[in-house]
C-alpha positions in Angstrom: 11.6 3.7 -5.4 11.0 7.5 -5.4 10.5 8.9 -1.9 9.2 12.2 -0.6 9.3 13.5 3.0 6.5 14.9 5.2 3.6 14.0 2.9 0.2 12.5 3.5 -0.4 8.9 2.8 -3.3 8.5 0.3 -4.3 5.1 1.9 -4.1 5.6 5.6 -4.3 9.4 5.8 -1.4 9.8 8.2 0.4 13.1 7.9 4.2 13.8 8.1 5.1 10.4 6.7 7.7 9.5 4.1 5.8 8.4 1.0 6.6 6.2 -2.0 4.9 6.0 -5.3 2.7 2.9 -5.6 1.6 1.8 -9.1 -2.1 1.0 -8.6 -1.8 -1.4 -11.6 1.5 -3.2 -11.1 4.2 -2.3 -13.6 4.7 -6.0 -14.3 1.0 -6.1 -15.3 1.1 -3.1 -17.7 0.8 -0.3 -15.2 4.0 1.6 -15.9 2.2 4.6 -17.3 -1.1 4.2 -15.4 -2.1 6.1 -12.2 -0.1 5.9 -9.0 -0.7 6.8 -5.4 1.5 8.3 -2.7 1.7 5.8 0.1 3.7 5.7 3.3 6.3 3.0 3.4 4.2 1.0 5.9 1.1 0.9 3.8 3.1 0.1 0.6 4.9 -2.8 2.3 1.7 -4.1 3.8 -0.1 -4.2 0.4 2.8 -6.2 -1.2 3.0 -8.5 1.9 -0.6 -9.4 1.6 -1.1 -9.6 -2.2 0.9 -10.6 -5.2 0.8 -8.5 -8.3 -1.6 -11.0 -9.9 -3.8 -10.8 -6.7 -4.1 -7.0 -7.0 -5.4 -7.4 -10.6 -7.6 -10.4 -10.0 -9.2 -8.8 -6.8 -9.6 -5.4 -8.5 -7.4 -3.7 -6.0 -6.2 -1.1 -8.5 -7.5 2.1 -6.8 -7.2 3.7 -3.4 -10.9 3.2 -2.6 -10.8 -0.5 -3.6 -7.7 -1.0 -1.4 -9.4 0.8 1.5 -12.5 -1.4 1.1 -10.6 -4.7 1.1 -11.2 -6.4 4.5 -7.5 -7.3 5.0 -6.3 -3.8 4.2 -9.1 -2.2 6.2 -8.1 -4.1 9.3 -4.5 -3.0 8.8 -5.6 0.6 8.2 -7.6 0.7 11.5 -4.4 -0.2 13.3 -1.8 1.8 11.4 -3.9 5.1 11.7 -3.2 4.9 15.5 0.6 4.7 15.0 2.9 7.7 14.9 4.1 8.9 11.6 7.6 7.8 12.5 6.5 4.2 13.0 7.5 1.8 10.3 6.4 -1.6 11.6 7.9 -4.9 10.5 5.8 -6.6 7.9 5.5 -10.4 7.4 4.5 -11.7 4.0 1.5 -13.8 3.9 1.8 -17.5 3.0 0.3 -16.9 -0.4 2.9 -14.2 -1.3 5.8 -16.3 0.1 4.8 -19.3 -2.1 
């Protein structure tokens, strides 16, 4: 996963974070050459802990605004925005993703 230092996360808006490239349409679902977003590791991990690649497609979570509007992600964003840029919290996968 390509990483850059001291960027701004397009999802949570935190500055000075290490970012990774998130394929808005999962590569496994044909998104290899489609748009990506620069997300901090925390947000990137949280998305994949909450949703499978199929969930992201089925629920239409293939853009930053769609992700921000999702109730589960919105609740997480409210919390993570209060955390320092150096914080990379532990993430637990949801039951649905673990199955």
